[in-house]
PDB file of N, CA, C and O in Angstrom:
ATOM      1  N   MET A   1      31.062  62.213-128.157  1.00  0.00           N
ATOM      2  CA  MET A   1      30.203  62.546-127.063  1.00  0.00           C
ATOM      3  C   MET A   1      29.322  63.022-127.242  1.00  0.00           C
ATOM      4  O   MET A   1      28.442  62.581-126.503  1.00  0.00           O
ATOM      5  N   ALA A   2      28.837  64.128-128.187  1.00  0.00           N
ATOM      6  CA  ALA A   2      28.131  64.790-129.026  1.00  0.00           C
ATOM      7  C   ALA A   2      27.088  63.716-129.803  1.00  0.00           C
ATOM      8  O   ALA A   2      25.917  63.852-129.452  1.00  0.00           O
ATOM      9  N   GLY A   3      27.206  63.235-130.265  1.00  0.00           N
ATOM     10  CA  GLY A   3      26.455  62.267-130.688  1.00  0.00           C
ATOM     11  C   GLY A   3      25.642  61.360-129.560  1.00  0.00           C
ATOM     12  O   GLY A   3      24.422  61.198-129.525  1.00  0.00           O
ATOM     13  N   ALA A   4      26.836  60.695-128.454  1.00  0.00           N
ATOM     14  CA  ALA A   4      25.966  60.278-127.324  1.00  0.00           C
ATOM     15  C   ALA A   4      24.546  61.167-126.682  1.00  0.00           C
ATOM     16  O   ALA A   4      23.461  60.682-126.359  1.00  0.00           O
ATOM     17  N   MET A   5      24.960  62.535-126.636  1.00  0.00           N
ATOM     18  CA  MET A   5      23.928  63.593-126.271  1.00  0.00           C
ATOM     19  C   MET A   5      22.911  63.427-126.936  1.00  0.00           C
ATOM     20  O   MET A   5      21.817  63.242-126.404  1.00  0.00           O
ATOM     21  N   VAL A   6      23.097  63.464-128.254  1.00  0.00           N
ATOM     22  CA  VAL A   6      21.858  63.657-129.503  1.00  0.00           C
ATOM     23  C   VAL A   6      20.968  62.323-129.168  1.00  0.00           C
ATOM     24  O   VAL A   6      19.775  62.297-128.864  1.00  0.00           O
ATOM     25  N   LEU A   7      21.734  61.393-129.284  1.00  0.00           N
ATOM     26  CA  LEU A   7      21.046  59.989-128.898  1.00  0.00           C
ATOM     27  C   LEU A   7      20.070  60.247-127.297  1.00  0.00           C
ATOM     28  O   LEU A   7      18.860  60.021-127.331  1.00  0.00           O
ATOM     29  N   THR A   8      20.467  60.533-126.506  1.00  0.00           N
ATOM     30  CA  THR A   8      19.716  60.524-125.284  1.00  0.00           C
ATOM     31  C   THR A   8      18.653  61.871-125.443  1.00  0.00           C
ATOM     32  O   THR A   8      17.535  61.911-124.930  1.00  0.00           O
ATOM     33  N   TRP A   9      19.176  62.799-126.150  1.00  0.00           N
ATOM     34  CA  TRP A   9      17.463  63.749-126.513  1.00  0.00           C
ATOM     35  C   TRP A   9      16.891  63.103-127.105  1.00  0.00           C
ATOM     36  O   TRP A   9      15.816  62.947-126.525  1.00  0.00           O
ATOM     37  N   LEU A  10      16.930  62.322-128.386  1.00  0.00           N
ATOM     38  CA  LEU A  10      16.083  61.430-128.920  1.00  0.00           C
ATOM     39  C   LEU A  10      15.334  60.772-128.431  1.00  0.00           C
ATOM     40  O   LEU A  10      14.112  60.774-128.584  1.00  0.00           O
ATOM     41  N   TYR A  11      16.186  59.905-127.558  1.00  0.00           N
ATOM     42  CA  TYR A  11      15.553  58.880-126.583  1.00  0.00           C
ATOM     43  C   TYR A  11      14.330  59.403-125.707  1.00  0.00           C
ATOM     44  O   TYR A  11      13.155  59.040-125.750  1.00  0.00           O
ATOM     45  N   ASN A  12      14.981  60.424-124.847  1.00  0.00           N
ATOM     46  CA  ASN A  12      13.822  61.108-124.011  1.00  0.00           C
ATOM     47  C   ASN A  12      12.778  61.855-124.754  1.00  0.00           C
ATOM     48  O   ASN A  12      11.661  61.866-124.237  1.00  0.00           O
ATOM     49  N   SER A  13      12.928  62.417-125.758  1.00  0.00           N
ATOM     50  CA  SER A  13      11.977  63.085-126.437  1.00  0.00           C
ATOM     51  C   SER A  13      10.542  62.181-126.863  1.00  0.00           C
ATOM     52  O   SER A  13       9.343  62.458-126.887  1.00  0.00           O
ATOM     53  N   THR A  14      11.368  60.941-127.185  1.00  0.00           N
ATOM     54  CA  THR A  14       9.990  60.192-127.670  1.00  0.00           C
ATOM     55  C   THR A  14       9.925  59.052-127.022  1.00  0.00           C
ATOM     56  O   THR A  14       9.706  57.879-127.324  1.00  0.00           O
ATOM     57  N   GLY A  15      10.297  59.978-125.530  1.00  0.00           N
ATOM     58  CA  GLY A  15       9.427  58.687-124.793  1.00  0.00           C
ATOM     59  C   GLY A  15      10.266  57.569-124.641  1.00  0.00           C
ATOM     60  O   GLY A  15       9.575  56.555-124.541  1.00  0.00           O
ATOM     61  N   GLY A  16      11.162  57.397-124.596  1.00  0.00           N
ATOM     62  CA  GLY A  16      11.854  56.007-124.371  1.00  0.00           C
ATOM     63  C   GLY A  16      11.920  55.125-125.654  1.00  0.00           C
ATOM     64  O   GLY A  16      12.278  53.965-125.450  1.00  0.00           O
ATOM     65  N   SER A  17      11.635  55.476-126.953  1.00  0.00           N
ATOM     66  CA  SER A  17      11.914  54.584-128.327  1.00  0.00           C
ATOM     67  C   SER A  17      13.738  54.444-128.267  1.00  0.00           C
ATOM     68  O   SER A  17      14.724  55.166-128.128  1.00  0.00           O
ATOM     69  N   VAL A  18      13.349  52.882-128.494  1.00  0.00           N
ATOM     70  CA  VAL A  18      14.740  52.255-128.325  1.00  0.00           C
ATOM     71  C   VAL A  18      14.887  52.513-129.914  1.00  0.00           C
ATOM     72  O   VAL A  18      15.939  53.008-130.318  1.00  0.00           O
ATOM     73  N   LEU A  19      13.613  52.112-131.038  1.00  0.00           N
ATOM     74  CA  LEU A  19      13.533  52.090-132.114  1.00  0.00           C
ATOM     75  C   LEU A  19      14.519  53.429-132.906  1.00  0.00           C
ATOM     76  O   LEU A  19      15.679  53.601-133.281  1.00  0.00           O
ATOM     77  N   ALA A  20      13.544  53.998-132.873  1.00  0.00           N
ATOM     78  CA  ALA A  20      14.269  55.672-132.807  1.00  0.00           C
ATOM     79  C   ALA A  20      16.102  56.133-132.635  1.00  0.00           C
ATOM     80  O   ALA A  20      16.807  56.845-133.349  1.00  0.00           O
ATOM     81  N   THR A  21      16.336  55.546-131.668  1.00  0.00           N
ATOM     82  CA  THR A  21      17.802  55.924-131.374  1.00  0.00           C
ATOM     83  C   THR A  21      18.383  54.828-132.319  1.00  0.00           C
ATOM     84  O   THR A  21      19.277  55.065-133.132  1.00  0.00           O
ATOM     85  N   ALA A  22      17.854  53.721-132.160  1.00  0.00           N
ATOM     86  CA  ALA A  22      18.601  52.713-133.238  1.00  0.00           C
ATOM     87  C   ALA A  22      18.689  53.301-134.461  1.00  0.00           C
ATOM     88  O   ALA A  22      19.740  53.652-134.996  1.00  0.00           O
ATOM     89  N   LEU A  23      17.462  53.423-134.960  1.00  0.00           N
ATOM     90  CA  LEU A  23      17.479  53.727-136.646  1.00  0.00           C
ATOM     91  C   LEU A  23      18.205  55.203-136.520  1.00  0.00           C
ATOM     92  O   LEU A  23      18.578  55.247-137.692  1.00  0.00           O
ATOM     93  N   TRP A  24      18.589  56.207-136.066  1.00  0.00           N
ATOM     94  CA  TRP A  24      19.571  57.421-135.780  1.00  0.00           C
ATOM     95  C   TRP A  24      20.773  56.802-136.196  1.00  0.00           C
ATOM     96  O   TRP A  24      21.196  56.828-137.352  1.00  0.00           O
ATOM     97  N   HIS A  25      21.366  56.194-135.148  1.00  0.00           N
ATOM     98  CA  HIS A  25      22.625  55.278-134.679  1.00  0.00           C
ATOM     99  C   HIS A  25      22.922  54.988-135.837  1.00  0.00           C
ATOM    100  O   HIS A  25      23.646  55.653-136.578  1.00  0.00           O
ATOM    101  N   GLY A  26      22.344  53.895-136.105  1.00  0.00           N
ATOM    102  CA  GLY A  26      22.385  53.046-137.718  1.00  0.00           C
ATOM    103  C   GLY A  26      22.645  54.479-138.632  1.00  0.00           C
ATOM    104  O   GLY A  26      23.834  54.704-138.857  1.00  0.00           O
ATOM    105  N   SER A  27      21.808  55.322-139.099  1.00  0.00           N
ATOM    106  CA  SER A  27      21.957  55.961-140.369  1.00  0.00           C
ATOM    107  C   SER A  27      23.045  57.167-140.019  1.00  0.00           C
ATOM    108  O   SER A  27      23.180  58.023-140.893  1.00  0.00           O
ATOM    109  N   TYR A  28      23.828  57.297-138.812  1.00  0.00           N
ATOM    110  CA  TYR A  28      24.890  57.640-138.854  1.00  0.00           C
ATOM    111  C   TYR A  28      26.077  57.091-139.223  1.00  0.00           C
ATOM    112  O   TYR A  28      26.928  57.563-139.978  1.00  0.00           O
ATOM    113  N   ASN A  29      26.070  55.851-138.518  1.00  0.00           N
ATOM    114  CA  ASN A  29      26.849  55.463-138.801  1.00  0.00           C
ATOM    115  C   ASN A  29      27.189  54.770-140.413  1.00  0.00           C
ATOM    116  O   ASN A  29      28.228  54.319-140.896  1.00  0.00           O
ATOM    117  N   ALA A  30      26.105  54.894-140.837  1.00  0.00           N
ATOM    118  CA  ALA A  30      26.303  54.576-142.396  1.00  0.00           C
ATOM    119  C   ALA A  30      26.771  55.440-143.074  1.00  0.00           C
ATOM    120  O   ALA A  30      27.172  55.181-144.209  1.00  0.00           O
ATOM    121  N   VAL A  31      26.848  56.819-142.494  1.00  0.00           N
ATOM    122  CA  VAL A  31      27.073  58.046-143.725  1.00  0.00           C
ATOM    123  C   VAL A  31      28.483  57.741-143.163  1.00  0.00           C
ATOM    124  O   VAL A  31      29.266  57.115-143.877  1.00  0.00           O
ATOM    125  N   VAL A  32      28.890  58.186-141.803  1.00  0.00           N
ATOM    126  CA  VAL A  32      29.805  58.542-141.795  1.00  0.00           C
ATOM    127  C   VAL A  32      31.112  57.181-142.219  1.00  0.00           C
ATOM    128  O   VAL A  32      32.140  57.242-142.892  1.00  0.00           O
ATOM    129  N   ALA A  33      30.665  56.406-141.702  1.00  0.00           N
ATOM    130  CA  ALA A  33      31.491  54.994-142.526  1.00  0.00           C
ATOM    131  C   ALA A  33      31.357  54.549-144.103  1.00  0.00           C
ATOM    132  O   ALA A  33      32.057  53.828-144.814  1.00  0.00           O
ATOM    133  N   GLY A  34      30.642  54.989-144.243  1.00  0.00           N
ATOM    134  CA  GLY A  34      30.621  54.458-145.979  1.00  0.00           C
ATOM    135  C   GLY A  34      30.363  55.583-146.999  1.00  0.00           C
ATOM    136  O   GLY A  34      30.042  55.319-148.157  1.00  0.00           O
ATOM    137  N   GLY A  35      30.549  57.198-146.421  1.00  0.00           N
ATOM    138  CA  GLY A  35      30.339  58.408-147.275  1.00  0.00           C
ATOM    139  C   GLY A  35      32.341  58.319-146.950  1.00  0.00           C
ATOM    140  O   GLY A  35      33.163  57.784-146.207  1.00  0.00           O
ATOM    141  N   GLU A  36      32.222  59.390-148.271  1.00  0.00           N
ATOM    142  CA  GLU A  36      33.497  60.371-148.220  1.00  0.00           C
ATOM    143  C   GLU A  36      33.860  60.987-147.063  1.00  0.00           C
ATOM    144  O   GLU A  36      33.055  61.156-146.148  1.00  0.00           O
ATOM    145  N   ALA A  37      35.327  61.441-147.001  1.00  0.00           N
ATOM    146  CA  ALA A  37      35.885  62.293-146.201  1.00  0.00           C
ATOM    147  C   ALA A  37      35.317  63.201-145.850  1.00  0.00           C
ATOM    148  O   ALA A  37      35.170  63.437-144.651  1.00  0.00           O
ATOM    149  N   ALA A  38      34.727  64.141-147.023  1.00  0.00           N
ATOM    150  CA  ALA A  38      33.799  65.684-146.494  1.00  0.00           C
ATOM    151  C   ALA A  38      32.694  65.926-145.923  1.00  0.00           C
ATOM    152  O   ALA A  38      32.411  66.803-145.107  1.00  0.00           O
ATOM    153  N   VAL A  39      31.485  64.358-146.804  1.00  0.00           N
ATOM    154  CA  VAL A  39      30.517  64.277-146.145  1.00  0.00           C
ATOM    155  C   VAL A  39      30.796  63.505-144.495  1.00  0.00           C
ATOM    156  O   VAL A  39      30.159  64.225-143.726  1.00  0.00           O
ATOM    157  N   SER A  40      31.197  62.828-144.004  1.00  0.00           N
ATOM    158  CA  SER A  40      31.909  62.420-142.938  1.00  0.00           C
ATOM    159  C   SER A  40      32.013  63.775-141.893  1.00  0.00           C
ATOM    160  O   SER A  40      31.568  64.025-140.773  1.00  0.00           O
ATOM    161  N   THR A  41      32.892  64.540-142.941  1.00  0.00           N
ATOM    162  CA  THR A  41      33.004  65.730-141.529  1.00  0.00           C
ATOM    163  C   THR A  41      32.209  66.639-141.679  1.00  0.00           C
ATOM    164  O   THR A  41      32.556  67.630-141.036  1.00  0.00           O
ATOM    165  N   VAL A  42      30.899  66.826-142.471  1.00  0.00           N
ATOM    166  CA  VAL A  42      30.154  67.867-142.657  1.00  0.00           C
ATOM    167  C   VAL A  42      29.089  67.124-141.469  1.00  0.00           C
ATOM    168  O   VAL A  42      28.721  67.826-140.528  1.00  0.00           O
ATOM    169  N   VAL A  43      28.660  65.799-141.558  1.00  0.00           N
ATOM    170  CA  VAL A  43      27.464  65.407-140.768  1.00  0.00           C
ATOM    171  C   VAL A  43      27.828  65.422-139.431  1.00  0.00           C
ATOM    172  O   VAL A  43      27.077  65.712-138.500  1.00  0.00           O
ATOM    173  N   THR A  44      29.326  65.013-139.331  1.00  0.00           N
ATOM    174  CA  THR A  44      29.769  65.016-137.549  1.00  0.00           C
ATOM    175  C   THR A  44      29.688  66.372-136.888  1.00  0.00           C
ATOM    176  O   THR A  44      29.411  66.495-135.695  1.00  0.00           O
ATOM    177  N   ALA A  45      30.025  67.735-137.970  1.00  0.00           N
ATOM    178  CA  ALA A  45      29.519  69.137-137.711  1.00  0.00           C
ATOM    179  C   ALA A  45      28.508  69.067-137.346  1.00  0.00           C
ATOM    180  O   ALA A  45      28.474  69.322-136.142  1.00  0.00           O
ATOM    181  N   ALA A  46      27.225  68.758-137.909  1.00  0.00           N
ATOM    182  CA  ALA A  46      25.969  68.741-137.795  1.00  0.00           C
ATOM    183  C   ALA A  46      25.319  68.269-136.335  1.00  0.00           C
ATOM    184  O   ALA A  46      24.375  68.782-135.733  1.00  0.00           O
ATOM    185  N   VAL A  47      25.935  67.403-136.055  1.00  0.00           N
ATOM    186  CA  VAL A  47      25.519  66.208-134.703  1.00  0.00           C
ATOM    187  C   VAL A  47      26.464  67.600-133.586  1.00  0.00           C
ATOM    188  O   VAL A  47      25.927  68.214-132.664  1.00  0.00           O
ATOM    189  N   ILE A  48      27.257  67.694-133.839  1.00  0.00           N
ATOM    190  CA  ILE A  48      28.130  68.506-132.995  1.00  0.00           C
ATOM    191  C   ILE A  48      27.110  69.946-132.713  1.00  0.00           C
ATOM    192  O   ILE A  48      26.594  70.298-131.652  1.00  0.00           O
ATOM    193  N   LEU A  49      27.071  70.319-133.480  1.00  0.00           N
ATOM    194  CA  LEU A  49      26.171  71.388-133.868  1.00  0.00           C
ATOM    195  C   LEU A  49      24.713  71.191-132.988  1.00  0.00           C
ATOM    196  O   LEU A  49      24.405  72.069-132.181  1.00  0.00           O
ATOM    197  N   ALA A  50      23.944  70.145-133.158  1.00  0.00           N
ATOM    198  CA  ALA A  50      22.866  69.673-132.667  1.00  0.00           C
ATOM    199  C   ALA A  50      22.654  69.917-131.320  1.00  0.00           C
ATOM    200  O   ALA A  50      21.795  70.520-130.677  1.00  0.00           O
ATOM    201  N   PHE A  51      24.287  68.904-130.898  1.00  0.00           N
ATOM    202  CA  PHE A  51      24.215  69.362-129.241  1.00  0.00           C
ATOM    203  C   PHE A  51      24.381  70.098-128.989  1.00  0.00           C
ATOM    204  O   PHE A  51      24.007  70.142-127.817  1.00  0.00           O
ATOM    205  N   VAL A  52      24.901  71.273-129.353  1.00  0.00           N
ATOM    206  CA  VAL A  52      24.867  72.902-128.702  1.00  0.00           C
ATOM    207  C   VAL A  52      23.686  73.395-128.680  1.00  0.00           C
ATOM    208  O   VAL A  52      23.311  74.047-127.706  1.00  0.00           O
ATOM    209  N   LEU A  53      22.784  73.142-129.893  1.00  0.00           N
ATOM    210  CA  LEU A  53      21.375  73.772-129.967  1.00  0.00           C
ATOM    211  C   LEU A  53      21.002  73.196-128.967  1.00  0.00           C
ATOM    212  O   LEU A  53      20.931  73.977-128.019  1.00  0.00           O
ATOM    213  N   ILE A  54      20.637  71.856-128.645  1.00  0.00           N
ATOM    214  CA  ILE A  54      19.714  71.333-127.711  1.00  0.00           C
ATOM    215  C   ILE A  54      19.894  71.125-126.007  1.00  0.00           C
ATOM    216  O   ILE A  54      19.144  70.925-125.052  1.00  0.00           O
ATOM    217  N   ALA A  55      21.285  71.290-126.229  1.00  0.00           N
ATOM    218  CA  ALA A  55      21.457  71.533-124.682  1.00  0.00           C
ATOM    219  C   ALA A  55      21.512  73.001-124.120  1.00  0.00           C
ATOM    220  O   ALA A  55      21.403  73.330-122.939  1.00  0.00           O
ATOM    221  N   ARG A  56      21.689  73.748-125.123  1.00  0.00           N
ATOM    222  CA  ARG A  56      20.790  75.061-124.817  1.00  0.00           C
ATOM    223  C   ARG A  56      19.566  75.173-124.497  1.00  0.00           C
ATOM    224  O   ARG A  56      19.143  75.684-123.460  1.00  0.00           O
ATOM    225  N   ARG A  57      18.838  74.628-125.505  1.00  0.00           N
ATOM    226  CA  ARG A  57      17.379  74.861-125.543  1.00  0.00           C
ATOM    227  C   ARG A  57      17.077  74.235-124.330  1.00  0.00           C
ATOM    228  O   ARG A  57      16.665  74.984-123.444  1.00  0.00           O
ATOM    229  N   TYR A  58      17.196  72.883-124.038  1.00  0.00           N
ATOM    230  CA  TYR A  58      16.345  72.045-123.130  1.00  0.00           C
ATOM    231  C   TYR A  58      17.909  71.964-121.809  1.00  0.00           C
ATOM    232  O   TYR A  58      17.775  70.899-121.206  1.00  0.00           O
ATOM    233  N   GLY A  59      18.654  72.409-121.502  1.00  0.00           N
ATOM    234  CA  GLY A  59      19.152  72.017-120.669  1.00  0.00           C
ATOM    235  C   GLY A  59      20.052  71.014-120.365  1.00  0.00           C
ATOM    236  O   GLY A  59      19.395  69.982-120.495  1.00  0.00           O
ATOM    237  N   PRO A  60      21.436  70.651-119.959  1.00  0.00           N
ATOM    238  CA  PRO A  60      21.935  69.671-119.665  1.00  0.00           C
ATOM    239  C   PRO A  60      21.408  68.362-118.680  1.00  0.00           C
ATOM    240  O   PRO A  60      22.050  67.351-118.395  1.00  0.00           O
ATOM    241  N   GLU A  61      20.042  68.729-118.267  1.00  0.00           N
ATOM    242  CA  GLU A  61      19.721  68.005-116.903  1.00  0.00           C
ATOM    243  C   GLU A  61      18.298  66.839-117.421  1.00  0.00           C
ATOM    244  O   GLU A  61      17.834  65.933-116.729  1.00  0.00           O
ATOM    245  N   THR A  62      17.851  67.254-118.857  1.00  0.00           N
ATOM    246  CA  THR A  62      17.044  66.113-118.840  1.00  0.00           C
ATOM    247  C   THR A  62      17.288  66.448-120.593  1.00  0.00           C
ATOM    248  O   THR A  62      16.591  65.768-121.347  1.00  0.00           O
ATOM    249  N   LEU A  63      17.890  67.084-120.995  1.00  0.00           N
ATOM    250  CA  LEU A  63      18.010  66.979-122.672  1.00  0.00           C
ATOM    251  C   LEU A  63      16.508  66.952-123.472  1.00  0.00           C
ATOM    252  O   LEU A  63      16.406  66.687-124.670  1.00  0.00           O
ATOM    253  N   SER A  64      15.647  67.195-122.804  1.00  0.00           N
ATOM    254  CA  SER A  64      14.342  67.000-123.510  1.00  0.00           C
ATOM    255  C   SER A  64      13.350  67.728-123.160  1.00  0.00           C
ATOM    256  O   SER A  64      13.263  67.915-121.946  1.00  0.00           O
ATOM    257  N   ALA A  65      12.302  68.369-124.033  1.00  0.00           N
ATOM    258  CA  ALA A  65      10.977  69.361-123.827  1.00  0.00           C
ATOM    259  C   ALA A  65      10.472  68.121-122.579  1.00  0.00           C
ATOM    260  O   ALA A  65      10.398  68.673-121.481  1.00  0.00           O
ATOM    261  N   GLN A  66      10.203  66.964-122.528  1.00  0.00           N
ATOM    262  CA  GLN A  66       9.716  66.281-121.263  1.00  0.00           C
ATOM    263  C   GLN A  66      10.211  65.828-120.497  1.00  0.00           C
ATOM    264  O   GLN A  66      11.431  65.732-120.632  1.00  0.00           O
ATOM    265  N   PRO A  67       9.582  65.281-119.250  1.00  0.00           N
ATOM    266  CA  PRO A  67      10.454  64.681-117.993  1.00  0.00           C
ATOM    267  C   PRO A  67      11.148  63.597-118.590  1.00  0.00           C
ATOM    268  O   PRO A  67      10.835  62.850-119.516  1.00  0.00           O
ATOM    269  N   LYS A  68      12.350  63.678-117.728  1.00  0.00           N
ATOM    270  CA  LYS A  68      13.217  62.293-117.992  1.00  0.00           C
ATOM    271  C   LYS A  68      12.927  60.988-118.216  1.00  0.00           C
ATOM    272  O   LYS A  68      12.571  60.598-117.104  1.00  0.00           O
ATOM    273  N   HIS A  69      12.857  60.048-118.980  1.00  0.00           N
ATOM    274  CA  HIS A  69      12.305  58.929-119.234  1.00  0.00           C
ATOM    275  C   HIS A  69      13.200  57.840-118.062  1.00  0.00           C
ATOM    276  O   HIS A  69      14.418  57.747-118.213  1.00  0.00           O
ATOM    277  N   VAL A  70      12.834  57.422-117.455  1.00  0.00           N
ATOM    278  CA  VAL A  70      13.394  56.415-116.308  1.00  0.00           C
ATOM    279  C   VAL A  70      12.185  54.855-116.413  1.00  0.00           C
ATOM    280  O   VAL A  70      10.981  54.604-116.382  1.00  0.00           O
ATOM    281  N   LEU A  71      13.460  54.189-116.542  1.00  0.00           N
ATOM    282  CA  LEU A  71      12.559  52.572-116.424  1.00  0.00           C
ATOM    283  C   LEU A  71      12.699  52.665-114.891  1.00  0.00           C
ATOM    284  O   LEU A  71      13.511  53.177-114.120  1.00  0.00           O
ATOM    285  N   GLU A  72      11.485  51.905-114.771  1.00  0.00           N
ATOM    286  CA  GLU A  72      11.634  51.362-113.368  1.00  0.00           C
ATOM    287  C   GLU A  72      11.688  50.060-113.197  1.00  0.00           C
ATOM    288  O   GLU A  72      11.385  49.466-114.231  1.00  0.00           O
ATOM    289  N   SER A  73      11.931  49.428-112.381  1.00  0.00           N
ATOM    290  CA  SER A  73      12.139  48.005-112.247  1.00  0.00           C
ATOM    291  C   SER A  73      10.876  47.688-110.726  1.00  0.00           C
ATOM    292  O   SER A  73      10.435  48.302-109.755  1.00  0.00           O
ATOM    293  N   HIS A  74      10.751  46.299-111.401  1.00  0.00           N
ATOM    294  CA  HIS A  74       9.161  46.076-110.517  1.00  0.00           C
ATOM    295  C   HIS A  74       9.870  44.988-109.535  1.00  0.00           C
ATOM    296  O   HIS A  74       9.217  44.442-108.646  1.00  0.00           O
TER     297      HIS A  74
END
């Protein structure tokens, strides 16, 4: 869940960049799946800490310093 929130913050903070979120997600998966247990544990703990800091700094409503990015259908 913390990873999803960090991805949401990243998406909203980059103005809706799918590339940035995909690169982060891929990097996280590569480190956690390909690394040793100690590395995976430290990286996962860092993501949880990042989520706590982001939620406290920006609030759970938008998870961003910018307004929430919303896709509009035409």
